[in-house]
N, C-alpha and C positions, 0 to 999 in steps of 0.2 A: 789390163783392168786393175785399178788401185783398190787396195783393201781398206777397210774402216780405219786402221791404224795409220796407214800412209796418208790418207786424206785428212785426218785429224792433225796429224803432225805438220802437214803442209800449211794447213789453215793457221796453226799457232806460230810457225816460223815466219810466214809472210804477213799475217795480220795481228799477231800477238792475241789471238782469240782466246779469252778465258774459257769460253764454253767448250772450244775444242780440246783444250788442255784438261778440263774437267772430265770430258768424255774418256780420254785416255786414262786418267786416274782411276775412274770407276770401273774401267774395263780390266785393269790390271792390279788393282791395289791388293786383292786378296791373294793373288800369286806372290807378289813381292813380300807382303806381311808374313806369309806362311814360310817362305824361304828364310826370312830373318828369324823368325821365332824358333825354327828348328835349330838355329845356331846359337843364338844368344840365350834362349830358354827363359826369357823374361819378357812379358807383354809390353811393359813400358819401353825397354831397350828395343824391342821389335818395332814399336811405333817410331822411335827415333830414327832406326835404320831405314824404315820405309820412307819417312819424310826426306831423309837424305838422298835416297835413290832418286825420288822424283824432283828434288831440287837439282840434282846433277842432269836430269833429263831436260828440265827447263833451260839450264845454262848452256847445255850442249846440243840442243835439238837442231840447230842449223849446221852442226858439224857431222851429223850422222850420214853415212853413205846411203845412196838411194835404194840399194838392195838390202839394207839392214832389216832383219826381222826383229821388231821391237820386242816381242815376247822374250826372245833369247837374249836380247841386249839387257833388258830389265832384270832377268834372272841372274845373268853373270855379275852385274853391278851389285845386285842385292846380296848375292853370295860372298863376293869379295869384301863389300862393306861390313858384312856381318862377321867375316873372319878377322878383319882388322880390329873389331871391337873386343873380340875374345882373343887374347894373346896366344901365340903358338904353343907356349908351355902348357897353358891351360887346356888347349885342345888335345895335346898329346895325352895328358892325364885323363882327360874326359873319355877319349877313344879306348884307352887301355882299360879304364873301369868298366866301360860299357861292354867291352869284349868279354871280361870275366863275368859280368852279369848275364850275358846272353848264353855263355857256355853252361851256365847253371840252370837257365830257364827250361830248356828242352821243349817238349811238345805242348806243355801247358800254356805257353804265351802265344798271343795272336800273332799273325804274320805282320800286321803293320807295327806292332811293338818292336819286331826284330828289324824291320826294314827302315823305320823312321830315322834312327840315329845316323844310318850310312847312306841315305837316299842322295843327299846333295853331294857327298863325296864321290859316289857312283856316277851321278850325272856329269860331275867335272871331268871324269876319265873319258867321256865320249868326245868325238870330234864335233865341230860347230853344227854340221848338217844334222847328224844323228840326235844330238841334244835338242835341236830346234824341232825336229820331227816329234819326239816324245812330248815335248812341252806343249806343242800345238794340239796333238792328238788326245792325250790323256790328262794334262794338267788344265787345259782350257776347253776339252771336249769338242774340238773341231772335227768336222767330217773329213774323210780322205780327200775329197775334192777340194775343200778349203785348204787343207795341208799342201796339196799339191800346187794350187794357185800361189800360195805364200812362198813355197820353195822354188817356184818357177818350173814346175814339171806337171805331169798328168796324174790322174788318180791312181793308175796301176803302179807307176813308179813310186808314188808316195806310199802305197801299201807295202811295197817290198822295203822301202827305206825304213818304215816304222818297224816292220818284222825284224830286220837285222839289228836295229837299235835296241829293241827290247831283249833280244838274245844276248847281246854283248852286256847289257845291264844285269841280266840274270846270271851270266858267268862272273861278273864282279861280285855279286852277293854270294855265290857258291864259294868263291875263294875266301870270303870272309866268315865261312861257316854257316850261312843262311841258305838253306835249301828250299827252293820254291819253283813251281812250274811257271811257264810263260803265261798261261791263262790267269793263274792266281796272282802273279805279279802285276798284270795288267789291271785285274779287278781291284787290288789293293791300292795301287797308285790313283786309279780313277776316283775311288771313294774317299781317300784321306789326304791326298797330296796337297790340295788347296783347301784352306779353312777360311771361314768368314772373318774379315777384319772387323775391330770394334766399330759400333755405330758412331757415324760422325767423323771418322778419321779421314775419309775421302774428301770431304768438304774442307776440313782444315788443311790438308796437304795441298789441295788445289789453290786455296787462297794464298798460303805462304809461299809455295813454289812459283806461282805466277808472279808474285811481287818481287821475288829474287831475280827472275829472269827478265823482268821489265825495267828498263833504264829510264823512261820518261813518264812522269805522272803529273797530274794537276795538283795544286796545293790542297784542294778539298779532298781529293782522293788520298793523299799522303797523310792528312790528319786522321782520316777514317781508318787508314790501314794502321797507323801508329796506336789508335785507340784499341783496335781489334787485337793486334799483337800484344799489347800490354795486358789486355783483359785476359787473352789466352795464357800469358805467362803467369799471371796471378792465380788464375784457376788451377793450372798444373802445379804451381808451387804449393797451393793450399792442400791439394789432394795427394800428391805424389812425392813431396820433398823427402819425407821420411823413408818411403820405400826405395827411391832412387839411391839415397844415401846408403841404405842397408845393402843394395845390389852392388854399389861401388866398392864398399868396404869388403864384401863377399868376393868380388873378383880379385881385389888386391891381396887378400889373404889366401885365396886359391893358389896364387903363384908361389906362396911360401909353405903351404900345407903338404904333407907327405902323401895323402890320398884325397880323391874327390869325395868319398863318403864322409871323411871327417869334416870337410868343408860344409857339405850339405846340412850335417847335423848342427854345426856351429851357426849357420844361417837361420835354422828353424828355432833354435834357442833365442836368437837376437829378435826375430820377428814376433815372438810371443808378447813381450812387453810393449813393443811398438804398436801392435794391434790394439792393446788395451788403451794406450794413450790416445790412438786416433778415435776410438769409441768415446773415450771421455771428452776429448775435444768436440766431437759431434754433439754429444749431449749438451755441453756448455753453449755451443752455437745455437742449438734449438732453443734453449732456455733464454738466451739473449734475444733471439728473434721474437719470441713470444712477449718478452718485456717491452721491446721496442714497439710491437703492434699495440700493446695495451696502453703505452704512454701516448702513442699517436691518437688513439681513440679519445683518450682523456683530453688531449690538447684541442681536438676538434670539438668536443663537447663544451670546453671552456670558451673557445673562439665563438661558438653559436651563442652561448649564454650571455657573453660580453656584448655581442651585436644586439641581441634582444634588450639588454639592459640600457645600451645607448639609445635605442629606439624609444623605450619607455621614458628615459630622462627627457628626450627631445619632446615627446608628447606632453609630458608634465609642464615643461617650460612654456610650450605653446598655449596650453589650457590656463596656466597661471597668468600669462600675459593677457589672454582674452578675458579672464575674470577681472583683472585690474582695470582693463578698458571699460568693461560693462559697469564696474563699480563707480568709476569716474563719471561716466555718462548719467548714471542714476542720480549721483550727488548734485549734478547741474540741473537736474529736473527736466532734462531734454528727452521727452518720450520718444519724439520722432527719430532723434539721433540714436537712441537705443535700438528702435526697431530697425532702422537702417543698418546698424552694426550687426544685429543678429542675422539679418537677411544676407549681409555680406559674408558672414562666417559660414552660413549654410551653403553659399555658392562657391566657396574656396575648392579648387581642384587639388588632387594629389601632388601635381607638379606645376609650377608656374614659371614663366620666363621672366628674366631680369630681376629675379628676387634673390638677394644676397643670402648665401648659405655657408654654414660652417662644416668643417670635416665630419664632426660627430653627428651632423644631421643628414648626411648622405644615407639613402635607403635603396634596397632592391625593390624597384617599382616596376620590374619587367621590361620588355623590349618591344612591346606592340606599337608604341609611338616613338618617333625620334627623340623627343624631350626626355621620355622615360629611359630610353636606352642610354642617353648621355649621362644621367644621374646614375644609373645602374653600374656603368663602366667605372665612374669615379668611386662608388661604393665598393665595388669589387677590388679595385686597385688598393684600397686601404685594408680591407677585412677579409677578402677571399681572392687572393692573387691568381690561384690556378683557374678559377672560373672564367677569367678573361679570355682564355683560349676559345670558349664557345661564343664569345661576343665579338670576335675579330674575323674579318673576311680573309682566310688563309688560302694559298694554293692547295689544290687537292692532295698533292704528295706530302705536304707538311701536315695538312689537316688529319691524314690517316696515321701519321707517325706520332705515337704518344709522347716519346721523349722530346721531339721537336716542339710539340704543342706545349708542353709544360715549360720548357726552357724559354720559349718566346713569351709565354703568358707572364712568367715570373719577371722577365727582363723588362716587359712593357709596363707591368704594374709598378716596378721601381721608377721607371722614367716618368709615369704620370704622377706618382707621389712626389717625386723630386721636382717637377715642374709646377705642381699645385702649390707646394710649400714655398718655392721660390717667389711666386708672385703674390702670395696672400698677405705678406708682410705682418705688421703688428695687429692689423684689424682682424686677422684670422677668419676673414670673409672673402668669398669669391662670388662672382656673377657669372651665369651661364647664358649667353646671349647667342641668338641665331635662329636656325630653322629655315633658313631661305635656300632655294635651289641654286646651285652654282656649278661652275666647271673649275675643277681643281687640277693644277699641273704640278707633278712631283719635281723635286730637285733633280738635276742631271745625274744619272746613275753611272757607275764605273764603266758600263758598256757603252756610254755615250748617248744613251736613249733618255727621253723625258716622257713619262707615262702621263696620260691625261684621263681624268675621271669625270664623266658627264652626268648631269642630273643626279647630283648627290647633294646632301645637306651639310652645311658648314656651321659648326658651333664655335663660339669664341669664349674661352674661359678667361674671365677678367679678374685681376686682383688689384686692389687699391691700397697700397701700403699707408697712404695718407688719406683718410676718409674725407678730408676737407679740400683735397687738391686732386680732381679727376685727371689733371693733366699728366700726372705721373703714373697713370694706370699701366699695368704690365699684362701682356696677353699671351695665351697658348691656344692654338686651334685644334679642333678635332672634326674629322669628316666622317659622315655615316651614309650608308646605302641600304636600301631595303632588299633583303635577300630572303626568298621563300617565306614572306610574310613577317619576318623579324628584321629589325634594324641592327646592322652590324657596323663596327668600327673599321674603317678603311685605313690601311697603312701604305702610303704612296712608296712605290718601289718594291714592297713586299706583297701586298694584296694583288690578285690578278686584275688585269685591266677590265674595266666595266663601262657600259653605257648608261 
């Protein structure tokens, strides 16, 4: 019968399953982090050791023997990796200093405080099977039946194995001047040996380690991974650069210092001004964030005011033109013409086909009709680019991703503005013709497919650089479809296929 670890490891080796590897990480990250933390004595360095251990697992998963106890393997790799980080001379001074401190503590110190500095060294003195038995029983709180299954024996044999291993570990502590009974040792290890790793560490390790172990990836996946790794590096640099530098300096100076206590005092003195600098930088960052938010609000208000001003100017120009027309008609004495003109003005709709428009005349006239939707898209391209995201028929996965929606909207707005300005020429006017149902075929896509859109409306944006020569007209096409009562812009090759 395969254990959960064996099944997850098999799925990862055979299928490169990220889910299987993530389950291994979540199952063992607390153990690995705790082993590392006890050696390096620094949360940041413990995270680096933990990530290194699981990266080694991703690289060597296919090389592990079938009977390997993964818990024991991870424990040994974590311990050895942490030992490499802290040089041998530093460890020797650390143990000597701790031995002196424990001799002075006596009965006032808790059992865990006495056991913690020596626990991993004691575990290292046990043979492979005894170490695996203790790790499974007390570090991971497995039942004796589960311990037996993992070690390939029965429950009674597992109980005896665990008992002998605990007794040998107790004898190790006794030789180091720490006297504790078997029951007390079991209770202390069960309660304190494994601590919770920082939130989010498991997810970050799963992502980075799987990428290291995988040799084939698509171009899109590679780009996403690069962004994620770059973003993680930037965040870690902003938050921990100063602390890591201090720890690195502390390790180097520890090799030269005469005693561990002098080095600790030196580190404390160095950390105090650094902490003040971090707080100052945090305050400056918060101030800058508030200023950016205030400037963004001001910019939005100015944009809104500018749009309203353009609308008012357009309305004034139209009213001025109407007034001049009526004045001319009155001067000719043609009462009928005046009446007809007034009736025509009353019947004008907010949007008309084949009427030349200028950029500053585009308005947000809604999307209840295809004609209104066409003008609203043009208006948004110039004055509210991000609003185009709600006016485009996007695939569900992109529609839910705010970053993708914003990127597509801004890029599409630029293309619409560039196309409109390219065709309007010196006349600064465009005609929006269309509204007829059509079947629209997209250009051939990279995958070799051609998408067809049926029962949609095709609008043609026409620019006439030379108003006296319609033969030189330039065109851009826009396709619209009615979705949930609103007309939306269709982007062939990007929008989902519709009927």
